[in-house]
C-alpha positions in Angstrom: 0.0 0.0 0.0 1.4 3.3 -1.1 0.5 7.0 -1.0 -1.8 6.8 -4.1 -3.7 3.9 -2.5 -4.4 5.9 0.7 -5.4 9.0 -1.3 -8.2 7.0 -2.8 -8.9 4.8 0.3 -9.4 7.6 2.9 -12.5 9.2 1.2 -13.9 5.7 1.1 -14.1 5.9 4.9 -16.9 8.4 4.6 -15.0 11.7 4.7 -16.7 14.4 2.7 -13.5 16.5 2.6 -9.8 15.5 2.4 -6.8 17.7 2.2 -3.3 16.3 2.1 -0.8 18.0 4.4 2.9 18.5 4.1 5.0 15.7 5.7 8.8 15.8 6.3 8.9 12.0 6.6 8.4 9.8 3.5 6.9 7.0 5.7 4.3 9.3 7.2 1.3 10.6 5.2 -0.9 13.4 6.8 -4.4 14.5 5.9 -7.1 16.7 7.3 -10.5 15.2 6.7 -14.1 16.4 7.3 -16.9 14.0 8.3 -20.4 15.5 7.7 -22.9 13.8 10.0 -25.8 15.9 9.0 -26.3 18.2 12.1 -22.7 17.7 13.1 -19.4 18.2 11.3 -16.2 16.7 12.7 -12.7 17.5 11.5 -10.1 14.7 11.7 -6.3 14.8 11.7 -5.4 11.6 9.8 -1.9 10.1 9.9 -0.9 7.1 7.9 2.2 5.3 9.0 3.8 3.4 6.1 6.3 0.6 6.7 5.8 0.4 10.4 5.3 -2.9 12.3 3.7 -1.4 15.4 2.3 1.8 16.6 3.5 2.7 20.1 2.7 5.4 22.6 5.4 7.5 21.0 3.7 7.6 17.6 0.3 8.2 19.2 1.7 11.2 21.1 3.4 12.4 17.9 0.0 12.6 16.3 -1.7 14.3 19.3 1.1 16.9 19.5 0.7 17.8 15.8 -3.1 18.4 15.9 -4.3 22.0 15.6 -7.0 23.3 18.0 -9.8 23.0 15.4 -9.4 19.2 15.2 -12.2 17.1 16.8 -10.6 13.7 16.5 -7.4 12.0 15.4 -7.1 8.9 13.3 -4.1 6.7 12.9 -4.0 4.2 10.0 -1.2 1.7 9.9 -0.7 -1.8 8.5 0.6 -2.6 12.0 -0.4 -3.6 15.4 -1.3 -1.0 18.0 0.3 -1.4 21.4 -1.9 -1.6 24.5 -0.2 1.5 25.9 -1.1 3.5 22.8 -4.7 2.4 22.8 -5.0 3.2 26.6 -3.6 6.7 26.1 -5.6 7.5 23.0 -8.7 8.4 25.1 -7.3 10.6 27.9 -9.7 13.0 29.7 -9.5 16.6 28.3 -7.5 15.4 25.2 -8.7 15.0 21.6 -9.5 11.3 21.1 -7.6 9.3 18.6 -9.0 6.3 16.8 -7.0 3.6 15.0 -7.3 1.5 11.9 -4.8 -1.3 12.5 -3.6 -4.3 10.5 -6.8 -6.3 11.0 -9.2 -3.4 10.4 -7.2 -2.2 7.4 -7.3 -5.6 5.9 -11.1 -5.8 6.3 -11.8 -2.3 5.0 -9.4 -2.8 2.1 -11.3 -5.9 1.0 -14.6 -3.9 1.1 -12.9 -1.0 -0.8 -11.6 -3.2 -3.6 -14.9 -5.0 -4.1 
């Protein structure tokens, strides 16, 4: 899975608006996406980690620290496992929540996307 794949895949997740952001790391893709839920609109900061075996607390905190104040939610996508520590800290009180699409979920959603 490469950059072009994710540029097509992310809108498939239901985002009505996607904007690719600048990244200084060729293994990290960054997007801002809008999800229109009718009466509610949520803005997501989406980070795709390419060529990574696991997502640790360090990667999760990297995403949280890069979010601007107008972001409602974070989303990390990786063809990797997510450590227990990263999952636990993704929902801290008074912090923007971060969701994950890990190896298993990505595999499932990719199959849906391709069919």
